[in-house]
C-alpha positions in Angstrom: 19.3 -9.9 2.7 21.5 -11.2 0.2 19.8 -14.9 1.9 16.5 -13.0 0.3 18.2 -11.8 -2.6 19.2 -15.3 -3.3 16.9 -17.5 -3.9 14.6 -14.7 -5.3 17.2 -14.9 -7.9 16.9 -19.2 -8.0 13.2 -19.0 -8.1 13.1 -16.8 -11.3 15.2 -18.9 -12.8 12.5 -21.2 -13.1 9.6 -19.0 -12.6 9.1 -15.1 -12.1 7.9 -14.6 -9.0 6.0 -10.8 -6.8 6.8 -12.0 -2.9 5.6 -9.1 -0.9 4.8 -8.9 2.9 1.9 -8.0 4.6 1.7 -4.8 7.2 -0.9 -4.5 9.5 -1.2 -0.6 11.2 -3.7 0.0 13.8 -4.6 3.7 14.8 -4.0 2.9 18.5 0.5 1.5 17.7 0.9 4.0 15.1 3.9 6.6 16.7 4.5 9.9 15.1 6.8 10.6 13.1 8.6 14.0 13.7 9.2 16.0 10.1 10.6 18.8 9.4 8.6 22.1 8.9 8.8 22.6 5.3 6.6 18.9 4.7 3.2 20.2 4.3 0.5 17.7 3.2 -3.1 18.4 1.5 -6.0 15.8 -0.5 -4.9 15.8 -3.6 -8.6 16.9 -6.5 -8.9 14.7 -9.9 -7.6 18.0 -11.1 -4.5 17.4 -9.8 -3.7 13.6 -11.1 -4.5 14.6 -13.9 -1.8 17.4 -13.5 0.7 14.7 -12.5 -0.2 12.8 -15.8 0.0 14.6 -18.2 3.5 15.6 -16.7 4.1 11.3 -16.6 5.1 12.1 -12.3 4.9 9.4 -9.9 3.8 7.0 -12.7 0.2 8.4 -12.7 -1.6 7.5 -15.9 -5.6 7.8 -16.6 -5.5 4.1 -15.3 -5.3 5.9 -12.2 -7.5 9.0 -12.6 -10.3 6.6 -13.9 -10.0 4.0 -10.9 -9.4 7.2 -8.5 -13.0 8.3 -9.1 -14.8 5.1 -9.7 -14.0 3.7 -6.2 -13.3 6.8 -4.4 -9.9 6.1 -3.3 -7.8 9.2 -1.0 -4.7 10.4 -2.9 -2.4 12.8 0.3 0.3 14.4 -1.8 3.3 15.9 0.2 4.9 19.0 -0.7 7.3 21.5 -0.2 7.4 25.2 -0.9 4.0 24.0 -2.4 5.7 21.3 -5.1 4.1 17.9 -5.1 7.3 15.7 -4.0 4.9 12.9 -2.9 1.8 10.6 -3.2 0.3 8.3 -1.9 -3.6 6.6 -2.2 -6.1 4.4 0.2 -8.4 2.6 -0.9 -11.2 0.8 1.3 -14.3 -1.5 -0.4 -12.9 -3.1 -3.3 -9.1 -2.2 -4.4 -8.6 -4.5 -7.8 -5.4 -6.8 -8.0 -3.8 -3.9 -10.7 -3.3 -2.0 -7.9 -1.6 -4.7 -5.8 1.0 -6.2 -8.5 4.8 -6.9 -8.8 4.5 -5.3 -12.2 3.1 -5.8 -16.2 4.1 -9.7 -15.9 1.8 -10.0 -13.3 -2.1 -10.4 -12.7 -1.8 -9.1 -8.7 -4.1 -10.1 -5.8 -7.1 -7.3 -5.5 -8.0 -6.8 -1.6 -11.0 -6.4 -0.2 -10.7 -3.8 3.4 -13.9 -3.0 5.5 -15.5 0.0 6.7 -12.6 1.7 9.0 -10.3 0.6 6.8 -8.2 1.5 3.8 -5.3 -0.1 1.9 -2.1 1.5 1.1 -0.7 0.9 -1.6 0.9 3.5 -5.0 3.9 5.7 -2.4 6.1 7.4 -3.8 8.4 10.2 -3.2 10.7 12.3 -5.6 14.5 10.6 -5.5 15.9 14.1 -4.0 13.4 14.2 -1.2 14.0 10.8 0.8 15.2 10.0 3.0 13.1 13.1 5.3 10.5 11.0 6.2 7.9 12.6 3.2 5.3 9.2 3.4 5.6 9.0 7.5 4.1 12.7 7.1 2.1 12.2 4.9 0.5 8.6 6.3 0.3 10.3 9.7 -1.8 13.4 7.6 -4.2 10.4 6.9 -4.8 9.1 10.7 -4.5 13.1 11.8 -7.2 14.5 9.4 -9.9 11.6 9.4 -12.0 10.4 12.9 -11.0 7.3 14.2 -14.7 6.4 13.2 -13.5 6.5 9.7 -9.7 5.4 9.8 -8.4 3.5 11.9 -6.3 1.4 11.0 -3.8 0.0 7.7 -2.9 -2.5 5.6 -0.3 -2.9 3.1 2.2 -4.5 1.2 5.7 -4.1 0.5 8.5 -6.1 -1.4 9.8 -8.7 0.6 13.3 -7.5 -0.6 12.6 -3.9 1.2 13.9 -3.7 4.2 14.1 0.3 3.7 10.8 0.1 3.9 10.3 -2.3 5.6 11.8 -0.3 8.8 10.2 2.7 8.1 7.0 1.2 8.4 7.8 -0.7 11.1 8.7 3.3 13.7 5.5 4.1 13.3 4.1 1.1 14.1 3.3 -1.5 11.5 3.5 -5.0 12.2 3.4 -7.6 9.4 0.5 -9.9 9.0 2.1 -12.4 6.2 2.7 -12.9 2.9 1.9 -12.7 -0.4 2.9 -14.1 -3.6 1.8 -14.6 -7.7 4.1 -16.9 -9.3 4.1 -16.6 -12.8 5.0 -20.6 -14.6 3.9 -21.0 -18.4 1.5 -18.5 -18.8 -0.2 -20.4 -15.6 -0.4 -17.2 -12.5 0.0 -19.6 -9.1 -0.7 -17.6 -6.0 0.0 -17.4 -1.8 -3.2 -15.9 -0.3 -2.9 -14.2 3.8 -5.1 -15.5 5.8 -8.0 -13.0 6.9 -6.8 -9.7 8.7 -9.2 -8.5 12.1 -9.7 -4.6 12.0 -10.9 -4.6 15.3 -6.7 -6.1 16.8 -4.8 -7.4 13.2 -5.0 -10.9 14.6 -4.5 -13.6 11.7 -8.3 -15.4 11.7 -7.8 -19.2 10.7 -11.1 -18.6 9.1 -13.5 -17.0 7.9 -16.7 -17.1 6.3 -17.9 -14.7 2.9 -20.5 -13.7 6.0 -17.4 -12.1 8.0 -17.8 -7.9 7.5 -14.6 -7.4 9.6 -12.4 -8.6 8.7 -9.5 -7.9 6.0 -9.1 -10.3 2.0 -6.5 -11.3 -0.3 -8.0 -12.9 -3.8 -6.3 -13.5 -6.9 -7.2 -13.0 -10.2 
């Protein structure tokens, strides 16, 4: 961890960098977490998101609400005493690069997730509820509420220095399947894109064509 932090600091003296781990989870290897009975999950509606946006909670804004409808994203909220304390978004098909970005300095990396696979993004839990397995509860709800034919696997990315999230994800059954990165140098955006991932087994494809419909793809802007 210290070595990664040192490398990041040194790299950012030369350019701005967003480096992430690519994680894959298969339904067959998913390990259900123990979750407190006080945490109740449900799907959030457009109206729920508009309410969250109106109070500036979880960084939800008008763009999220519009994309929620346009790309038919799913949003799961975790509640405690009816209060929404955590959210996750799940997208299948085309996920715009802006939803896989390290911040305003970056264009982001787009994701193409085929049928049966969802890209997990915008994972957020209120500070006072972190460490109570709220995020695992929402992922478990996704698997339990959707048929296997609808949800077979999940792919996500996380900052490569975020060991806490990586450990939590590993306990659920996520495996690392590579790295993705965007570098910004003098206004030029350069990308390191991971190879395609087979949705059937989570293995990295050394070669995949545009005609291959059973793989997860990543693309720079």
